[in-house]
Structure formats: structure tokens, C-alpha cells
C-alpha positions as CSV (number, residue, x, y, z in Angstrom):
1,M,13.4,16.9,-26.7
2,A,13.9,14.8,-23.5
3,E,16.8,17.0,-22.4
4,R,14.8,20.2,-23.1
5,E,12.0,18.9,-20.9
6,I,14.4,17.9,-18.1
7,R,16.2,21.3,-18.0
8,T,12.9,23.2,-18.2
9,R,11.1,21.2,-15.4
10,V,14.0,21.0,-13.0
11,A,14.7,24.8,-13.2
12,S,11.1,25.6,-12.5
13,K,9.8,26.8,-9.1
14,A,6.9,24.4,-9.3
15,F,9.3,21.4,-9.3
16,K,11.3,22.7,-6.3
17,I,8.2,23.5,-4.4
18,T,6.4,20.2,-5.1
19,S,9.6,18.3,-4.2
20,I,9.9,20.0,-0.8
21,A,6.2,19.7,-0.1
22,T,6.0,16.0,-1.0
23,V,9.0,15.2,1.2
24,V,7.5,17.1,4.1
25,V,4.1,15.4,3.7
26,V,5.6,11.9,3.6
27,V,7.8,12.5,6.6
28,G,4.9,14.1,8.5
29,F,2.7,11.1,7.6
30,V,5.2,8.7,9.0
31,I,5.6,10.7,12.2
32,V,1.8,11.0,12.8
33,A,1.4,7.3,12.1
34,K,4.0,6.5,14.6
35,L,2.3,8.7,17.2
36,V,-1.1,7.2,16.5
37,S,0.2,3.6,16.7
38,G,1.8,4.4,20.0
39,S,-1.7,4.5,21.7
40,D,-3.1,1.0,21.0
41,S,-6.5,0.3,22.3
42,A,-7.3,-2.6,24.6
43,Q,-7.1,-6.1,22.9
44,K,-10.3,-8.2,23.1
45,V,-10.0,-11.7,24.5
46,G,-13.0,-14.0,24.5
47,F,-13.4,-17.0,26.9
48,A,-15.5,-20.1,26.2
49,P,-17.9,-21.1,29.1
50,S,-15.5,-23.9,30.0
51,A,-12.7,-21.5,30.6
52,A,-14.6,-18.4,31.7
53,A,-13.5,-18.8,35.3
54,L,-10.0,-17.9,34.3
55,A,-11.0,-14.4,33.0
56,P,-10.4,-12.5,36.3
57,A,-7.0,-14.2,36.8
58,F,-6.0,-13.4,33.2
59,E,-6.9,-9.8,33.6
60,A,-4.7,-9.6,36.7
61,V,-1.8,-11.2,34.8
62,A,-2.3,-8.9,31.9
63,V,-1.9,-5.9,34.2
64,A,1.3,-7.4,35.6
65,V,2.9,-7.9,32.1
66,D,1.6,-4.4,31.0
67,A,-0.9,-5.7,28.5
68,E,-4.2,-3.8,28.0
69,V,-7.0,-6.3,27.6
70,T,-10.8,-6.6,27.9
71,T,-12.4,-10.0,28.4
72,S,-15.8,-11.4,27.8
73,E,-17.6,-14.8,27.7
74,V,-18.3,-16.0,24.2
75,D,-20.1,-19.3,23.3
76,E,-18.1,-21.8,21.3
77,A,-20.5,-21.6,18.3
78,T,-19.4,-18.1,17.5
79,G,-15.9,-17.8,19.0
80,E,-13.8,-18.7,16.0
81,T,-16.1,-16.8,13.7
82,R,-15.6,-13.6,15.7
83,V,-11.8,-14.2,15.7
84,R,-11.8,-14.6,11.9
85,E,-13.9,-11.4,11.4
86,G,-11.6,-9.4,13.7
87,D,-14.1,-8.9,16.6
88,L,-11.8,-10.8,18.9
89,D,-8.0,-10.8,19.1
90,A,-7.9,-14.2,20.8
91,Y,-10.4,-16.8,21.9
92,V,-9.7,-19.2,24.9
93,T,-11.2,-22.7,24.9
94,G,-10.6,-25.9,26.8
95,T,-10.3,-26.4,30.5
96,P,-7.9,-24.7,33.0
97,A,-5.7,-27.8,32.8
98,D,-5.7,-27.9,29.0
99,L,-6.1,-24.4,27.5
100,Q,-6.2,-23.6,23.8
101,V,-5.9,-20.1,22.4
102,V,-7.3,-19.4,18.9
103,V,-6.1,-16.4,16.9
104,K,-6.5,-15.3,13.3
105,E,-2.9,-15.1,12.2
106,D,-0.5,-14.6,15.1
107,L,-0.6,-13.9,18.8
108,P,0.7,-10.4,19.9
109,E,3.7,-10.6,22.1
110,D,2.0,-9.0,25.1
111,L,-0.9,-11.5,25.0
112,R,1.6,-14.3,24.6
113,N,3.4,-13.3,27.7
114,A,0.1,-13.0,29.6
115,F,-1.1,-16.5,28.6
116,T,2.3,-17.9,29.5
117,V,2.2,-16.5,33.0
118,L,-1.4,-17.6,33.4
119,V,-0.8,-21.3,32.6
120,R,2.3,-21.3,34.8
121,Q,0.3,-20.0,37.7
122,I,-2.4,-22.6,37.1
123,T,0.2,-25.4,37.1
124,L,1.9,-24.0,40.2
125,N,-1.4,-23.8,42.1
126,E,-2.2,-27.4,41.2
127,E,1.2,-28.7,42.3
128,I,1.1,-26.8,45.6
129,A,-2.4,-28.1,46.3
130,R,-1.2,-31.6,46.2
131,A,0.0,-32.8,49.6
132,G,3.7,-33.3,49.9
133,G,4.6,-31.6,46.7
134,D,8.4,-31.4,46.0
135,P,9.5,-27.7,45.4
136,A,11.9,-28.8,42.7
137,A,9.2,-30.8,40.9
138,V,6.9,-27.8,41.2
139,G,9.5,-25.5,39.6
140,T,10.1,-28.0,36.8
141,A,6.4,-28.4,36.1
142,V,5.8,-24.6,36.1
143,E,8.7,-24.0,33.6
144,A,7.3,-26.8,31.3
145,A,3.8,-25.5,31.3
146,S,2.5,-24.1,27.9
147,F,-0.7,-23.6,25.9
148,D,-1.6,-24.8,22.5
149,L,-1.7,-22.0,19.9
150,R,-3.8,-22.8,16.7
151,T,-3.8,-20.2,13.9
152,L,-6.7,-20.0,11.5
153,E,-4.5,-18.3,8.8
154,P,-0.8,-18.3,8.2
155,P,0.9,-15.5,10.1
156,R,2.5,-12.6,8.3
157,D,5.6,-10.9,9.7
158,H,5.5,-7.2,10.5
159,Q,1.9,-6.8,9.3
160,G,1.2,-3.5,11.1
161,P,4.2,-1.7,9.7
162,R,3.6,-3.2,6.3
163,I,0.1,-1.7,6.2
164,L,1.6,1.7,7.0
165,L,4.2,1.2,4.2
166,G,1.5,0.1,1.8
167,M,-0.5,3.2,2.4
168,I,2.5,5.4,1.9
169,V,3.3,3.6,-1.3
170,G,-0.2,3.8,-2.6
171,V,-0.5,7.5,-2.0
172,L,2.8,8.4,-3.5
173,V,2.3,6.3,-6.7
174,Y,-1.2,7.6,-7.1
175,I,-0.3,11.3,-6.7
176,S,2.8,11.0,-8.8
177,I,1.1,9.4,-11.8
178,L,-1.8,11.8,-11.6
179,M,0.4,14.9,-11.2
180,Y,3.0,14.1,-13.9
181,G,0.4,12.7,-16.3
182,S,-1.4,16.0,-16.1
183,T,1.9,17.8,-16.7
184,V,2.3,15.9,-20.0
185,T,-1.2,17.1,-21.0
186,Q,-0.5,20.7,-20.1
187,G,2.8,20.7,-22.0
188,V,1.2,19.3,-25.1
189,V,-1.7,21.9,-25.0
190,E,0.7,24.7,-24.2
191,E,2.9,24.0,-27.2
192,K,-0.1,23.5,-29.4
193,A,-1.7,26.8,-28.3
194,N,1.4,29.0,-28.8
195,R,2.2,27.2,-32.1
196,I,5.7,26.1,-30.9
197,V,4.8,22.6,-32.0
198,E,4.6,23.7,-35.6
199,L,8.2,24.8,-35.5
200,L,9.3,21.7,-33.7
201,L,7.7,19.4,-36.3
202,T,9.7,21.0,-39.1
203,S,12.8,19.3,-37.6
204,I,11.5,16.1,-36.0
205,K,8.7,13.6,-36.4
206,P,5.6,13.8,-34.3
207,W,6.3,10.4,-32.5
208,Q,9.8,11.7,-31.7
209,L,8.4,14.8,-30.1
210,L,5.8,12.8,-28.2
211,L,8.4,10.3,-26.9
212,G,10.9,13.0,-26.0
213,K,8.3,14.8,-23.9
214,V,7.1,11.7,-22.1
215,L,10.7,10.5,-21.3
216,G,11.9,13.9,-20.2
217,I,9.0,14.5,-17.8
218,G,9.3,10.9,-16.7
219,A,13.0,11.4,-15.8
220,V,12.1,14.4,-13.6
221,A,9.3,12.5,-12.0
222,L,11.6,9.5,-11.3
223,A,14.1,11.8,-9.5
224,Q,11.4,13.2,-7.4
225,M,10.0,9.8,-6.5
226,V,13.5,8.5,-5.5
227,L,13.9,11.6,-3.3
228,T,10.5,11.2,-1.7
229,F,10.9,7.4,-1.0
230,G,14.4,7.9,0.4
231,A,13.1,10.6,2.8
232,G,10.1,8.4,3.8
233,I,12.2,5.3,4.5
234,A,14.8,7.4,6.5
235,A,12.1,9.0,8.6
236,G,10.5,5.6,9.3
237,F,13.7,4.2,10.7
238,L,14.8,7.3,12.6
239,T,11.4,7.5,14.4
240,D,11.2,3.7,14.8
241,A,7.9,3.7,12.9
242,Y,9.2,0.6,11.0
243,T,9.9,-2.4,13.1
244,F,10.9,-4.6,10.2
245,P,14.3,-5.1,8.5
246,S,15.6,-2.5,6.1
247,S,15.6,-5.1,3.3
248,I,11.8,-5.1,3.4
249,A,11.5,-1.3,3.2
250,S,14.1,-1.1,0.4
251,G,12.5,-4.0,-1.6
252,V,9.0,-2.3,-1.3
253,A,10.6,1.0,-2.4
254,V,12.2,-0.5,-5.5
255,W,8.9,-2.2,-6.5
256,A,7.1,1.1,-5.9
257,V,9.5,2.9,-8.3
258,V,9.1,0.2,-10.9
259,W,5.3,0.4,-10.8
260,F,5.4,4.2,-10.8
261,L,7.4,4.0,-14.0
262,I,5.0,1.5,-15.6
263,G,2.0,3.6,-14.5
264,Y,3.5,6.8,-15.7
265,L,4.4,5.5,-19.1
266,M,1.0,3.9,-19.5
267,Y,-0.9,7.0,-18.6
268,A,1.5,9.6,-19.9
269,F,0.8,8.4,-23.5
270,V,-2.9,8.5,-22.8
271,F,-2.7,12.1,-21.3
272,A,-0.5,13.2,-24.3
273,A,-3.0,11.9,-26.8
274,L,-6.0,13.5,-25.0
275,G,-4.1,16.8,-24.7
276,A,-3.5,16.8,-28.5
277,L,-7.3,16.9,-29.0
278,V,-7.8,20.3,-27.4
279,S,-6.3,23.7,-28.0
280,R,-7.0,25.5,-24.7
281,Q,-6.0,24.9,-21.1
282,E,-9.6,25.4,-20.1
283,D,-10.6,22.3,-22.1
284,V,-8.0,20.0,-20.5
285,G,-10.1,18.9,-17.5
286,G,-13.0,17.7,-19.7
287,A,-10.7,15.9,-22.1
288,T,-8.6,14.0,-19.4
289,A,-11.5,13.2,-17.1
290,P,-11.9,9.5,-18.3
291,A,-8.1,8.9,-17.7
292,V,-8.2,10.6,-14.3
293,M,-11.1,8.4,-13.2
294,L,-9.2,5.3,-14.2
295,I,-6.4,6.4,-11.8
296,I,-8.7,7.4,-8.9
297,L,-11.0,4.4,-8.8
298,P,-8.3,1.7,-8.2
299,Y,-6.5,3.9,-5.7
300,L,-9.7,4.5,-3.7
301,A,-10.5,0.8,-3.8
302,G,-7.0,-0.1,-2.7
303,V,-6.7,2.2,0.3
304,S,-10.3,1.4,1.4
305,I,-10.1,-2.4,1.2
306,L,-6.5,-3.7,1.3
307,P,-5.5,-2.6,4.8
308,S,-8.4,-4.5,6.3
309,E,-8.6,-7.3,3.7
310,P,-5.1,-7.9,2.2
311,D,-6.3,-11.2,0.6
312,N,-9.3,-9.7,-1.0
313,G,-10.0,-11.7,-4.2
314,L,-11.3,-8.8,-6.3
315,M,-8.3,-6.6,-5.5
316,A,-6.0,-9.5,-6.5
317,L,-7.8,-9.8,-9.8
318,L,-7.9,-6.0,-10.5
319,S,-4.2,-5.7,-9.6
320,M,-3.5,-7.8,-12.8
321,F,-5.6,-5.5,-14.9
322,P,-3.0,-3.2,-16.7
323,L,-4.7,0.1,-16.1
324,F,-5.3,-0.6,-12.4
325,A,-2.1,-2.5,-11.7
326,P,0.2,0.6,-11.1
327,M,-2.0,1.6,-8.1
328,L,-2.9,-1.8,-6.6
329,M,0.1,-4.1,-7.2
330,P,2.6,-2.0,-5.2
331,M,0.2,-1.9,-2.2
332,R,-0.3,-5.7,-2.4
333,I,3.5,-6.2,-2.6
334,A,4.0,-4.0,0.4
335,L,1.4,-6.1,2.3
336,D,3.2,-9.3,1.2
337,V,0.1,-10.8,-0.3
338,A,1.1,-10.7,-4.0
339,A,2.2,-14.1,-5.4
340,G,5.2,-14.2,-7.7
341,W,3.1,-15.3,-10.7
342,E,0.6,-12.5,-10.1
343,I,3.4,-9.9,-10.2
344,A,4.9,-11.5,-13.4
345,V,1.5,-11.6,-15.2
346,S,0.8,-8.1,-14.2
347,L,4.2,-6.9,-15.4
348,G,3.9,-8.7,-18.7
349,V,0.4,-7.5,-19.5
350,S,1.3,-3.9,-18.4
351,V,4.4,-3.8,-20.7
352,L,2.3,-5.0,-23.7
353,T,-0.3,-2.4,-22.8
354,I,2.3,0.4,-22.8
355,A,3.5,-0.6,-26.3
356,A,-0.1,-0.6,-27.6
357,L,-0.9,2.7,-25.9
358,A,2.3,4.3,-27.3
359,W,1.3,3.3,-30.9
360,F,-2.3,4.4,-30.3
361,S,-1.3,7.7,-28.7
362,A,1.3,8.5,-31.4
363,R,-1.3,8.1,-34.1
364,I,-3.8,10.4,-32.3
365,Y,-1.0,12.9,-31.6
366,R,0.2,13.0,-35.2
367,N,-3.3,13.6,-36.6
368,A,-4.5,16.1,-34.0
369,V,-1.6,18.2,-32.7
370,L,-1.6,20.6,-35.6
371,R,-5.4,21.0,-35.6
372,T,-6.5,24.1,-33.7
373,G,-9.8,25.6,-32.7
374,A,-12.6,23.3,-31.6
375,K,-11.9,20.1,-29.8
376,V,-10.9,17.3,-32.2
377,K,-13.1,14.2,-31.8
378,L,-11.2,11.0,-30.9
379,F,-12.5,8.9,-33.9
380,S,-11.6,11.8,-36.2
381,A,-8.1,11.8,-34.9
382,L,-7.8,8.1,-35.3
383,K,-8.8,8.2,-38.9
384,G,-6.4,11.0,-39.8
């Protein structure tokens, strides 16, 4: 049965068209994201009243080092809060002789260069102002000048590109599970409507037919996922959209495939059972609506919240809930915010859920797949 499904799906025009279209969409998404990221807006730097006099000099230095910035005076009571909330990229406190720059996670390279030049200029001016200053001593003092950087949260490497990668992973896993889960339902209903299932069940058991269909369609889906991820990763590195090591991209891709397989198996059994309850393609949408909502809700929550709040507690909790994990956990892994124990718990619970859903779906399929006409009620199918 699995071999039959593979040969049928791969030879179909729909598979070829969707494979090409998915690759084109992913590559196009990477290119557009690269173009958009190339036009960064000005970075916002706040100055405490004690350091506000340095704002004009900092703006001049920023222009010299090709950093686009806007400055403003911010009182010390709200400075750090605005940095934590993302309203400011950096907050400058202290005095000209002892500057401190506060950032949320890490200081962008262009701002780091601007602050370094600024404090060296300040030191140079102070040394020159002193009568009889030794040029060698001035040069030494300038080179040794620095500012104190204090981070409010641990920095994450390559966060910008990781957000892009997490979005791509979330979209691909979501679309693939939804598309191939629906394919399982349509296959079940089609065989039930044209009575082919009655012939097949004279030779094999219902659970064998169900398992063969799920595994066969899953193999085709896996091949398409590997092709799509390969194209996306290649496009990212060829266009320099990814600035992180290839090991990060390949690791995220592997985890995405793993979670796609888990999500597909989890929902494919559900879609197959729901498909066995109806006899017409027109009734498929109503029968599968609850399962579709369970896929859409975590996806929408993930793409809406995780890019701006990677450490969101609710998303962390939901990513360990088995029916939500396939959509949320790969995004959290891509953003490098999923702890090892969270991944392990989510994997373990998901595998147990797949086993339970396989038994549950096989029972419904066995009791409902030969019943035609009106929609079979779920409790009726469970009773047999």
C-alpha cells in the first residue's frame, strides 16, 4: 500500500507542480527578505541628561563610521525600561569621562564602532587640553580608552538571520502538514466513494491499509520537504541572506524535518479517521475543520509572537503540548531559545501521542470506512 501511494503521488502533475511552486516561493522569500534587510532604519540612541552634551558629537562620529542613528535625551528613570522594551537600541549614561552604554542583548557593530571613536576623541581632547601633553602619552591614552558595556539579557548570536530562518521553517512545516494531512483525507474519501476500499479490504486488514496510506504519502511529503529546505538553504547562502555558519542552518533544517515527520504522523492519522466518517468530497471540509484549526492556531501564534518575543513563556509552554509542538518547537529551535529538556519532553510526549492517535484512528477507520451514505458520527464509529 505504501509503494502504491508513492508511485501514484510522485507520478501526478499535482506533486510536480507543488514541488516547483514551493521551491520558487521559498527562494523568493529568502531573496525578498535579503532585499528588505538591506535597508535598515536608523538606530535609536538615548542619552541621559548627564551625557546629553555628547549627542551632537556622537551623531558626527556615526556619520563618519557610516552608522545611521537618531539621538534623544531620555531621563534615567525610563532609559533602561525603553531599552528592554525595544524603544531604544542603546542608552548612554554616566559622564563624558566615564561613559556606560546599556543595551538589551548585544551592541550592533556599527554602534560599537561609533562609541569607540567617540570615547577616543573625548580622551584625546582631554589630553591635548592639558598643558605640556606628551604626544606619545596622548596616543597611548587614546588607544586604551573604552566604554563599559552592560547587557540586560544574554546576547544571542546571529539573531536577525535566525528570525528569518525561523519564519521560513514555521511556514514550511505548517503548509506541509496541512497540505499532506488533507491529502490523506482526500485519499480515504476517494477510495471509500468509488468502493475501491471494499476490494482492498478483502486482501489486507483495515489498519494495514491505513498505515500504508499514511506512510506512503508521508514518504512523498518527506522528499518534497528535503528538496524545499535544500533550495532554501542554498538560496540563503548564495544571496548572503544568512550570515551565520552553515552548521546552524543545517541543524535547524534537520530539526525542521524531524518535527514535520512528527507533525505529519500525528495529524495524518487524525485526518484519515475523520475522512473515514464521510463518503463525499463535499463533506471533507466540515469533517476536518477541528483538526485544521489545531494546526492553524499554533502557527499564527508562533509567527505573530516569537519573532518579537522569542522567550515568551506561553509559547514555551505550548511548544511542549503535543498537538502544537510540530508548529512551535522548530521555530523556537531556529531562534535558539528552546532548552534541551524542553525539546526532549516535547519529543517524548509527541511520540506517545502518535501511538495513541494511531490506535484511536485505526479503530475509527475500521468501523467507519465501509459505511456509506450519511456522515458517520464519531461516537458511533468508536463503538463499532
